[in-house]
C-alpha positions as CSV (number, residue, x, y, z in Angstrom):
1,M,-37.0,53.5,-7.8
2,S,-33.6,52.3,-8.7
3,V,-31.7,49.8,-6.5
4,A,-29.3,52.6,-5.4
5,G,-32.3,54.9,-4.7
6,S,-33.9,52.3,-2.5
7,Q,-30.6,51.6,-0.6
8,Q,-30.1,55.3,-0.1
9,R,-33.6,55.8,1.4
10,T,-33.2,52.8,3.7
11,L,-29.8,53.9,4.9
12,L,-30.9,57.4,5.6
13,A,-33.9,56.1,7.6
14,I,-31.6,54.0,9.7
15,L,-29.1,56.8,10.3
16,A,-32.0,59.1,11.3
17,R,-33.0,56.6,14.0
18,L,-29.4,56.2,15.2
19,R,-28.4,59.9,15.1
20,P,-29.8,60.9,18.6
21,H,-27.7,58.1,20.2
22,W,-24.4,57.9,18.4
23,R,-22.7,60.6,20.5
24,R,-24.0,59.4,23.8
25,D,-24.8,55.6,23.8
26,P,-21.9,53.3,24.7
27,G,-24.2,50.4,23.8
28,L,-24.8,51.6,20.2
29,P,-23.7,48.3,18.6
30,A,-26.6,46.5,20.3
31,R,-29.0,49.2,19.1
32,I,-27.7,48.8,15.5
33,D,-28.1,45.0,15.7
34,A,-31.6,45.4,17.0
35,L,-32.6,47.7,14.1
36,L,-31.1,45.5,11.4
37,N,-32.3,42.2,12.8
38,G,-35.7,43.6,13.6
39,D,-36.4,44.6,10.0
40,R,-37.9,41.6,8.2
41,R,-37.4,43.3,4.8
42,L,-33.7,42.8,5.1
43,G,-31.9,39.6,4.2
44,S,-28.5,38.6,5.5
45,R,-26.8,40.3,2.5
46,D,-28.8,43.5,3.1
47,R,-27.8,43.5,6.8
48,R,-24.2,43.1,5.9
49,L,-24.4,46.0,3.5
50,Y,-26.1,48.4,5.9
51,R,-24.0,47.4,8.8
52,E,-20.8,48.3,6.8
53,L,-22.3,51.6,5.7
54,I,-23.5,52.5,9.2
55,Y,-20.1,51.8,10.8
56,T,-18.4,53.6,8.0
57,A,-20.6,56.7,8.7
58,I,-19.8,56.4,12.4
59,R,-16.1,55.9,11.8
60,Y,-16.0,59.1,9.6
61,L,-18.8,60.9,11.5
62,P,-17.3,64.5,11.3
63,W,-17.2,64.1,7.5
64,I,-20.7,62.4,7.1
65,E,-22.9,64.0,9.8
66,P,-23.0,67.6,8.4
67,L,-24.1,66.3,5.0
68,L,-27.1,64.5,6.5
69,D,-28.7,68.0,6.9
70,S,-27.4,69.8,3.9
71,A,-27.0,67.1,1.2
72,P,-28.2,63.7,2.4
73,G,-27.5,62.1,-1.0
74,D,-23.9,63.2,-0.7
75,A,-23.7,61.7,2.8
76,V,-24.7,58.3,1.4
77,A,-22.3,58.7,-1.5
78,Q,-19.4,59.5,0.7
79,A,-20.2,56.6,3.0
80,A,-20.3,54.2,0.0
81,W,-17.0,55.6,-1.3
82,L,-15.3,55.1,2.0
83,A,-16.8,51.7,2.8
84,A,-15.1,48.4,2.3
85,D,-15.7,46.5,-1.0
86,I,-18.6,44.2,-0.2
87,P,-21.4,42.7,-2.3
88,G,-24.2,45.2,-3.1
89,I,-22.3,48.4,-2.6
90,Q,-21.4,49.1,-6.2
91,A,-24.8,50.4,-7.2
92,L,-24.5,53.2,-4.5
93,R,-21.0,54.0,-5.7
94,D,-22.0,54.2,-9.4
95,E,-24.9,56.4,-8.8
96,G,-23.7,58.7,-6.0
97,A,-19.9,58.7,-6.0
98,A,-19.2,58.6,-9.7
99,G,-17.5,62.0,-9.6
100,L,-14.9,60.9,-7.0
101,P,-11.6,59.2,-7.8
102,P,-10.9,55.7,-6.6
103,C,-10.8,55.7,-2.8
104,P,-7.1,55.9,-1.7
105,P,-5.9,53.8,1.2
106,G,-4.5,56.6,3.3
107,V,-6.7,58.8,5.5
108,I,-4.8,62.0,4.6
109,E,-5.3,61.2,0.9
110,K,-9.0,60.5,1.4
111,A,-9.3,63.9,3.2
112,R,-7.5,65.6,0.3
113,A,-9.9,64.1,-2.2
114,L,-12.9,65.3,-0.3
115,G,-11.5,68.6,0.7
116,T,-11.8,68.0,4.4
117,D,-9.7,67.6,7.6
118,A,-8.2,64.2,8.5
119,G,-7.6,65.3,12.1
120,A,-11.3,65.7,12.7
121,L,-11.8,62.0,12.6
122,L,-10.4,61.6,16.2
123,P,-11.6,63.6,19.2
124,A,-9.5,66.8,19.8
125,W,-8.8,65.9,23.4
126,L,-6.8,62.8,22.2
127,R,-4.0,65.0,20.8
128,L,-2.6,65.5,24.3
129,E,-3.1,61.8,25.3
130,C,-1.7,60.2,22.1
131,P,-0.4,62.6,19.5
132,E,0.9,59.9,17.2
133,A,-2.7,58.8,16.6
134,F,-3.1,61.8,14.3
135,L,-0.3,60.7,12.0
136,P,0.2,57.8,9.7
137,P,0.6,54.9,10.1
138,L,-1.4,54.8,13.3
139,L,-4.1,57.2,12.0
140,D,-4.7,54.9,8.9
141,V,-5.0,51.8,11.1
142,L,-7.4,53.4,13.5
143,L,-9.7,54.2,10.6
144,T,-9.9,50.5,9.5
145,R,-11.6,47.5,11.0
146,A,-9.5,45.2,13.1
147,P,-9.3,41.5,11.9
148,L,-11.1,38.8,13.8
149,W,-8.4,37.2,15.9
150,I,-8.5,33.8,17.7
151,R,-6.2,32.1,20.1
152,L,-5.3,28.4,19.6
153,Q,-6.1,26.5,22.8
154,T,-4.6,23.3,21.6
155,G,-1.1,22.1,20.8
156,D,-2.4,20.3,17.7
157,A,-3.5,23.0,15.3
158,E,-4.0,20.7,12.3
159,Q,-7.6,19.8,13.1
160,V,-8.5,23.4,13.6
161,L,-6.8,24.5,10.4
162,G,-8.3,21.6,8.5
163,E,-11.8,22.8,9.5
164,F,-11.0,26.3,8.4
165,G,-9.8,24.9,5.1
166,R,-13.0,23.0,4.6
167,L,-15.0,26.1,5.3
168,G,-13.0,28.1,2.8
169,W,-11.7,30.5,5.4
170,A,-8.4,32.2,4.6
171,W,-6.3,32.6,7.8
172,R,-2.9,34.0,8.7
173,R,-0.7,33.7,11.8
174,S,0.5,36.7,13.7
175,P,4.2,37.3,13.2
176,H,4.4,38.1,16.9
177,L,2.6,35.1,18.3
178,A,2.3,31.7,16.6
179,G,-0.9,30.7,18.5
180,A,-2.8,33.9,17.2
181,L,-4.7,33.5,14.0
182,A,-6.5,36.2,12.0
183,L,-9.7,35.1,10.2
184,P,-12.1,36.8,7.8
185,L,-14.4,39.3,9.5
186,D,-17.5,37.4,8.5
187,A,-16.2,34.0,9.8
188,D,-18.9,32.6,12.2
189,V,-16.4,31.1,14.6
190,K,-18.9,30.1,17.2
191,K,-20.6,27.7,14.9
192,T,-17.4,25.7,14.3
193,D,-16.6,22.3,15.8
194,S,-13.2,23.7,16.9
195,Y,-15.0,26.4,19.0
196,R,-17.5,24.0,20.5
197,R,-14.7,21.7,21.6
198,G,-12.8,24.5,23.2
199,L,-9.8,24.2,20.8
200,I,-10.0,28.0,20.0
201,E,-11.1,31.2,21.7
202,I,-11.9,34.6,20.3
203,Q,-9.3,37.0,21.6
204,D,-7.6,39.9,20.1
205,V,-3.9,39.5,19.3
206,G,-3.0,42.5,21.4
207,S,-4.8,41.1,24.4
208,Q,-2.9,37.8,23.9
209,L,0.4,39.6,23.8
210,I,0.0,41.1,27.2
211,L,0.2,37.8,29.2
212,E,2.6,36.3,26.7
213,S,5.1,39.1,27.4
214,V,5.0,38.6,31.2
215,G,6.9,35.2,31.2
216,I,4.5,33.4,33.5
217,A,5.9,30.4,35.2
218,P,3.8,27.2,35.0
219,G,2.1,25.8,38.1
220,G,1.5,29.1,40.0
221,S,-1.6,30.6,41.7
222,W,-3.0,33.8,40.1
223,L,-5.9,36.1,40.5
224,D,-7.6,37.8,37.6
225,A,-9.1,40.7,39.5
226,C,-11.2,42.2,36.7
227,A,-11.9,39.0,34.8
228,G,-15.0,40.1,32.8
229,A,-15.9,37.3,30.4
230,G,-12.5,35.8,30.9
231,G,-10.5,35.9,27.7
232,K,-7.3,36.6,29.6
233,T,-8.4,34.2,32.4
234,L,-8.5,31.3,30.0
235,Q,-5.2,32.3,28.5
236,L,-3.7,32.6,32.0
237,A,-4.9,29.1,32.9
238,S,-3.4,27.8,29.7
239,L,0.0,29.4,30.5
240,L,0.0,28.1,34.1
241,G,-0.8,24.5,32.9
242,A,-2.6,21.7,34.6
243,A,-0.9,22.3,38.0
244,G,-1.8,26.0,38.0
245,R,-4.9,27.7,39.4
246,V,-6.6,30.9,38.6
247,T,-9.2,32.8,40.7
248,A,-11.5,35.0,38.6
249,S,-13.2,37.9,40.2
250,D,-15.4,40.7,38.8
251,I,-18.1,43.0,40.3
252,R,-20.4,42.0,37.4
253,S,-22.1,38.6,37.6
254,E,-23.2,38.3,34.0
255,P,-19.7,38.2,32.5
256,L,-18.6,35.7,35.1
257,A,-21.5,33.4,34.0
258,E,-20.1,33.6,30.5
259,L,-16.6,32.8,31.7
260,S,-18.0,29.7,33.5
261,A,-19.4,28.4,30.2
262,R,-16.2,29.2,28.4
263,A,-14.1,27.4,31.0
264,A,-16.4,24.3,30.8
265,R,-16.1,24.3,27.0
266,A,-12.3,24.5,27.3
267,G,-12.2,21.7,29.9
268,M,-10.6,24.1,32.5
269,E,-13.2,24.0,35.2
270,D,-10.8,22.4,37.6
271,R,-8.2,25.2,37.0
272,I,-10.4,28.2,37.3
273,E,-12.3,29.3,40.5
274,I,-15.0,31.8,39.5
275,G,-16.3,34.4,42.0
276,A,-14.4,32.7,44.9
277,G,-12.8,34.5,47.8
278,V,-9.8,36.6,46.9
279,A,-7.9,36.6,50.2
280,G,-4.5,35.5,48.6
281,P,-1.7,35.7,48.7
282,Y,-1.1,34.9,45.0
283,D,2.0,34.3,42.9
284,G,0.5,36.9,40.6
285,V,-2.4,39.2,40.2
286,L,-3.7,40.6,36.9
287,V,-5.5,43.9,37.0
288,D,-7.0,44.3,33.5
289,A,-8.6,47.5,34.5
290,P,-11.8,49.2,33.3
291,C,-10.8,52.0,31.0
292,S,-11.9,54.4,28.2
293,G,-11.6,51.6,25.6
294,S,-9.8,54.0,23.2
295,G,-7.6,51.1,22.1
296,T,-10.7,49.3,20.7
297,W,-11.9,52.1,18.4
298,R,-11.2,50.1,15.4
299,R,-14.0,47.7,16.4
300,S,-16.1,50.2,18.3
301,P,-15.8,53.5,16.4
302,H,-18.8,55.0,18.2
303,L,-16.7,55.2,21.4
304,K,-14.6,58.0,19.8
305,W,-17.7,60.3,20.1
306,V,-19.0,58.9,23.4
307,V,-15.8,58.9,25.6
308,T,-14.9,62.3,27.1
309,E,-11.8,63.7,28.8
310,E,-13.7,63.6,32.2
311,A,-14.4,59.9,31.6
312,V,-10.7,59.2,31.0
313,R,-9.8,61.1,34.3
314,R,-12.4,59.1,36.2
315,A,-11.1,55.8,34.8
316,A,-7.5,56.7,35.8
317,S,-8.6,57.4,39.4
318,L,-10.3,54.0,39.6
319,Q,-7.2,52.3,38.0
320,V,-4.8,53.6,40.6
321,E,-7.3,52.5,43.3
322,L,-7.5,49.0,41.8
323,L,-3.7,48.7,41.8
324,R,-3.5,49.9,45.4
325,A,-6.2,47.4,46.5
326,N,-4.7,44.4,44.7
327,L,-1.1,44.9,45.7
328,G,-1.8,43.4,49.1
329,L,-3.0,40.2,47.4
330,V,0.4,39.5,45.8
331,R,2.9,37.4,47.8
332,P,6.4,38.9,48.4
333,G,8.3,38.3,45.3
334,G,5.2,37.9,43.2
335,L,4.0,39.9,40.2
336,L,1.3,42.5,39.8
337,V,0.4,43.0,36.1
338,Y,-1.5,46.1,35.0
339,S,-3.2,46.4,31.6
340,T,-5.7,48.6,29.8
341,C,-7.1,48.7,26.3
342,S,-6.4,52.4,26.2
343,L,-4.3,54.7,24.1
344,C,-4.4,57.5,26.7
345,R,-1.3,58.5,28.7
346,T,-3.6,59.5,31.6
347,E,-4.8,55.9,32.0
348,N,-1.4,54.3,31.2
349,E,2.0,56.0,32.0
350,S,0.4,58.4,34.4
351,V,-1.3,55.7,36.4
352,V,2.0,53.8,36.6
353,E,3.9,56.9,37.8
354,A,1.3,57.6,40.5
355,F,1.3,54.0,41.7
356,L,5.1,53.8,41.9
357,H,5.3,57.2,43.6
358,E,3.1,56.1,46.5
359,N,4.4,52.5,46.8
360,R,8.0,51.7,47.7
361,A,7.1,48.1,48.2
362,V,7.2,47.3,44.5
363,K,9.7,47.7,41.7
364,P,8.9,47.8,38.0
365,V,9.8,44.8,35.9
366,V,8.3,46.5,32.9
367,A,7.5,50.1,33.6
368,G,5.2,50.4,30.7
369,R,4.7,49.0,27.2
370,R,2.3,50.3,24.6
371,L,1.0,47.7,22.1
372,M,-0.2,50.1,19.4
373,P,-2.7,48.8,16.7
374,D,-0.3,49.5,13.8
375,S,2.4,47.3,15.4
376,H,0.3,44.0,15.4
377,D,-2.9,44.8,13.5
378,G,-5.2,44.4,16.4
379,D,-6.5,46.6,19.3
380,G,-4.4,48.9,21.3
381,F,-3.2,48.0,24.7
382,F,-0.9,49.1,27.5
383,T,0.8,46.9,30.1
384,A,3.1,47.2,33.0
385,T,4.5,44.6,35.4
386,F,5.6,45.1,39.0
387,R,7.3,42.8,41.5
388,R,6.3,43.0,45.2
389,L,9.4,43.4,47.3
390,G,9.8,41.4,50.5
391,A,11.5,38.3,51.9
392,A,10.7,36.1,48.9
393,S,12.0,38.6,46.4
């Protein structure tokens, strides 16, 4: 059997095992990793090849999935044609996609070459939530992988950049944020000395832009009400400086344990209280609310097929409740910052409108700002900032 034939057989076997799950399992990436890492026949180069082909198939699922039944060889050929240029993929392209033209960069041009519908690559319900997602340039960006972004956690970047240079990693600064750097997708950041010493943190540039846009004064006391593993918690502690304090809260204990380790690595244990009481009042409260995650589809394309309209509505209801519950923890004159990693109006503008409608004790500082993936080459986010009215306002 040819190299391409063996690759095709392996990929089809993997896709067959994943197929029952890719429209229902939010944890699909862990399932993919377990399959690839558990196959002793696959070396690191093989795993990289099949991971790229799997995620390409999921990203373009409405084009690929029907062919798995009618023409499985064509399904593999299209996945190889659409995939990124990585080592080992050329054999599949030469054998299966030889009749296709060079793959164009735009999604609409790709669809035209294959005689299919570009609009099918996003769930139909998104048209009412974010119609611009179905048109370039946002459509094209949503169908590509986001870069690996890090945040500099040191004022002296030279030692970090020097290590990247020794490793041969190309990097670029965000034009929007000097401390945000994009690295190659295969960069193993967690094995670097810079990471171990807490000089850098992995954090998407869109996530970084949320807090940078607030104008947080040094030295204050803040609550991160939905801290998770604490990417924004650490950034918030950096912005507040040595005199500031952050309380990090979350209903899940596992992410908070990870935050504890990250805070220790960054040397910020004395600035961050984890899982402490949240009585307040605080100078500011960040509500980085649980959401549909539609802004992260570049990294997690399976969520396009898992998330439903009903899930978006449920998330919005919870988001309003979280804002309502945390407003009382903000001192008069303090700030309440709301954010999601969602593209959906129901979770963004509509939540802000509902919250403002029922609360006369706040005024919007920023009524709503969308950070779309095509504007900064990262994930998609939404943020709004409110000031609590009162004697100190």
